[in-house]
Structures are given as C-alpha cells and as structure tokens.
C-alpha angles and dihedrals in degrees: 000000000000089000092054089056097048112101097232101130127090113251118265124239089255092053090052092047091048089052092051091053088056090051094251104141136151101260122168110204089198092060091049091048093049094048089048091049095050090051092046092053095043091045091049092054091044094050096037094100089054094045092048092050090051091047092052091047091050093047092051091045092052092042090056088064093058113118092012124122107243123228127193090256091050090053091048093051093044091051092048091048093049093047091048092050092048093048093050088051095047107035101067092049091044090054093049090052092047092053091046090055091053094045091050089055093045092050089052100052110357130252112322128171116184134150094197097101089053091060110102115254115185091193088074092060093050103129096208091051093044092054089050090051090047092058096035126124090246091058090045092053089048094051090047090051090053094047092048092048094047092047091050092051094046092048095050092043091049092054093044092051091044089056091048091053089060087069094049095092091058095044087064089077093049121104117249093260091048091050089051091050091050090051092049092050095049087047093054092048091050089048092049093050093046092049091051091052091048090050091052091045090047092052094046089047090052094052088046094050093047092049091050092045091054091044092052092051095048113132134215118240088249090053090052091048093049092048092051088049091049093050094042090052096049107106090207091054092047094049090048094050092047090049091051090047091049090052094049093047092048092051093046088048093050092049089056096054095086087061093059124108098208142000114221113203148182096218098240110022120015133057126175124179115210128195127186119193109177091195098053106025132038092212138027118280135217108234097171142003139172151153134237110337094010090051089052090051092051091052092046090055091045091056091046090056094038094246114160118252115209121190111219110143100187091050095041090053093047093049090049093049100041102035135064125203113279092019127120114245116257122256092250089069098041096100097046093047091046091056090051093049091046088052091050095048091048091050092050091052090052090050091048092050091051 
C-alpha cells in the first residue's frame, strides 16, 4: 500500500494539462533574461543612429536656451520637448524588450492564457505558510543558485579586467581615437564572454527547472489509477471515444469497399458489400454494410469502382442482421451468397467476352 502512495510515476498528460490551466508551467527566468538581454543589446545597436540623432537634437535644443531668461511657458515647452525626445528614444527599445520577454516565455512552454493566477487566494498570504516557504529547501536551492551564478560572473569578469589592465601602460602612448578603439574591443570581448556564460547558465537553469517541474508533478500509482477511473467514468469522454472509434471504423470500412466482389442490396434501405478471397479466407467476408444514407454511400462507391450491385432484399436483410463488418458469413448463408457470387462471376465473364 505504501508503494501505491509514493510519487514515483511520471505525470500523465491530463495532470500536465491541469497544471497548465492553473498557470503552473516550467519557466526558466534565466532563459527569459538571456533572450531579453540579447534583444536589448541588438536593439540598442540597431537603434543607436536614431538615439544619437535625438540626443544631438536635444543637446542643441537645450543649448539654444543658454543665456536666455526663462519664462514659465519656456520651462513648460522645454520640459515637454525633453520628455518627448526621451520617449522617442526609449519606447522602441522598450517595446522590443517587452516582445522578447513574451516570446521567451512562449518558446519555453507554448502559448498560454489563463486568469487563474490572478484569482485571489488567501492561502498565499498565510504568514505561517509564508515563513515555512521562506526557509524551505526550494528557497535555499534558489538562493544557492543565485550566489553561484553571481560568483561565477564576478570571477570571470575580474580575471578578464585584470588581464586588460596589463595592457594599460601601452595604451598611454595611443592616440585618443586608438584608445577609444581599444576600449571598444575590450568591451566587446567582455560582452561576448558574459553572454556565453549567461547562455550556458540559462540552458542549465532550463534543464533544472524542467526536471523539478516534472518531479513536482509526479504521481503515485494510486493517483494514476484514480485518474483513469475518473476519465473512464466520464460520459462525455466515453461518448467522444465512441464517436472517434465509429468515425475510424467507418473510414476503414469505406476504404475496403473497392476490394468487394459484390454489393447485395434491399433497393431502398440495406447494402452489404461481400468479398471472397479464396487464398486468404475459407468463406466470403462482409467488408462493409449500412442502412439508408450509409447504404446509398456504399452503392455510390460500388458504382464508382464498377462493382456489381445485386438486389436481393431477403439476403441483404439477413446479412445485415447476422454479420458484422470484417466477419465471415455464417454457414447458413453459404448457399445464397454462393449463388449471388456465381451470378456475378458469370456476368463478369460475359462482359469480358463482349
């Protein structure tokens, strides 16, 4: 009994789907931060000409007020202009970063829209539970991860900067432009190394988050049994399964009609398609049957593939009542069906001779 209660089994698709509906998805904050950082850097360099132009314009505009006596109206116009230019510089980059954050989440767990996390839950503000969570193993692991990541970044940055400082004595003899180029190159190296570290950390964090997510959703054997019982007992699920099964059986049946030798019908209601393969079956087999609209469809396919249709109301009714699709006909109908098949084969020979 204890084994049934231990959460050792992988979560079912229903368990995962229920968790998604609750807003519980595997999301790595490091992946989102990395994607956002990349977009922010690329966006900044792409928008730099525009930002630079706006800054020059703003500088010239402010400089035009130097030595001028300010009025209240001048202060208002100056404030509006500065605010407008800052907005024009910041908004495009902010929109790119916002879209990047959304895409980073979508790429991790797919599109999800749920208002469940927004519903007030007073259990979340329980102080006792909050204190327990604050000193939980999960919080300790998260804090340890943060310390390790920050320490790694600081150590790598320290040694890179220390290596760069060894070149400083020689840069004193550089021209100002060369010094700026040297500084640019070192900054690019530092950025590239940091981005690589962030990429590795983001990948490891994503693996860790997904492992913990699956681990948290693990189920006991009893929970899986209860879930299957619940799903099996749901009338809507049963009806949906039956509908799918019937559709699949119908499609399979319709695809078998071209292989039939004859279709026996009651002219207005019943249609039964018969096939007799001497090499594979010791008796004729029913490959399709139907009433009303389905019977009309069977006859329509039979005409399309030039399969002979024989009207025999008593035999059609007996075959429909006593035989299921993919079943051999009973011995009691051997003689009647044999006569129909003999008639069909004879008719086919006459047509071929003609």
